[in-house]
C-alpha positions in Angstrom: 102.8 105.3 96.1 105.1 107.6 94.2 103.7 110.8 92.8 104.9 113.2 90.1 104.7 117.0 90.1 103.4 118.9 87.1 107.0 120.2 86.4 108.3 116.6 86.5 105.5 115.4 84.2 106.2 118.1 81.7 110.0 117.4 81.7 109.4 113.6 81.3 107.1 114.2 78.3 109.6 116.6 76.8 112.5 114.1 77.2 110.5 111.2 75.8 109.5 113.2 72.7 113.0 114.5 72.2 114.2 110.9 72.2 111.6 109.7 69.8 109.5 107.9 72.4 106.0 108.4 73.7 104.4 108.2 77.2 102.1 105.5 75.8 105.1 103.2 75.0 107.7 104.1 77.6 107.5 104.3 81.4 109.7 105.8 84.0 111.8 103.4 86.0 112.8 104.6 89.5 115.2 102.5 91.6 117.6 102.7 94.5 121.2 101.5 94.2 124.1 101.5 96.7 126.6 104.3 96.4 127.0 108.0 96.8 128.3 109.9 99.8 125.2 109.0 101.9 125.1 105.3 101.0 122.1 105.1 98.6 121.5 106.7 95.2 118.4 107.2 93.1 118.4 105.9 89.5 115.9 107.2 86.9 115.5 105.8 83.4 112.9 105.1 80.7 111.8 101.5 80.2 109.4 100.0 77.7 109.1 96.7 79.6 107.2 96.0 82.8 108.8 93.1 84.8 106.4 90.7 86.7 107.8 91.8 90.1 107.5 95.5 89.3 105.1 97.8 91.3 103.4 100.1 88.9 102.1 103.6 89.9 100.5 106.1 87.7 100.2 109.8 88.4 99.3 112.6 86.0 99.5 110.1 83.1 103.1 109.0 83.9 103.6 105.3 84.7 106.3 104.7 87.2 107.9 101.3 87.6 109.6 100.3 90.9 111.3 97.0 91.7 110.3 95.5 95.1 113.6 96.1 96.7 113.6 99.8 95.9 110.0 100.2 96.8 110.8 100.0 100.6 113.0 103.1 100.2 110.7 105.0 97.9 107.2 104.8 99.3 105.6 108.2 99.6 108.3 109.9 97.4 107.5 112.8 95.2 109.4 113.2 91.9 109.9 116.8 91.1 111.9 118.8 88.5 113.8 122.0 89.3 115.2 124.4 86.8 116.3 127.1 89.2 119.6 128.8 89.9 120.5 126.2 92.6 120.5 123.3 90.2 118.6 121.8 87.3 117.3 118.3 87.3 115.0 115.8 88.8 114.6 115.8 92.6 113.3 113.2 94.9 111.3 114.4 97.9 111.6 111.3 100.0 110.0 111.1 103.4 112.0 108.0 104.3 115.4 109.7 103.9 117.0 110.5 107.2 120.0 112.2 105.6 120.9 113.5 102.2 124.1 114.7 100.6 124.6 118.3 99.5 124.0 117.4 95.8 120.7 115.7 96.6 121.6 112.6 94.6 122.3 110.2 97.5 120.5 109.6 100.8 120.4 107.3 103.8 117.5 105.8 105.8 
């Protein structure tokens, strides 16, 4: 399962509305792609389609779509949002990551 913090939920809703979309018509797609200084990178986007092979999680009213390949890397992950002095943006708290880079955008398992 993938969970969402209250801060992440609020920011997702804000971004959807700013883009003329709504949480009822668009979902959050989370995936893992090769790249970055640690080998794997997170990808986060809005999607209005659910593919047949997608795993769908819902937390705090946010639907999260994950493809089967990415799911192995993301199980148990918490999606958070930080707006502090050390950086602003979405953060992935991933219990499967054995190493992360300094920017927090790539990881290894």
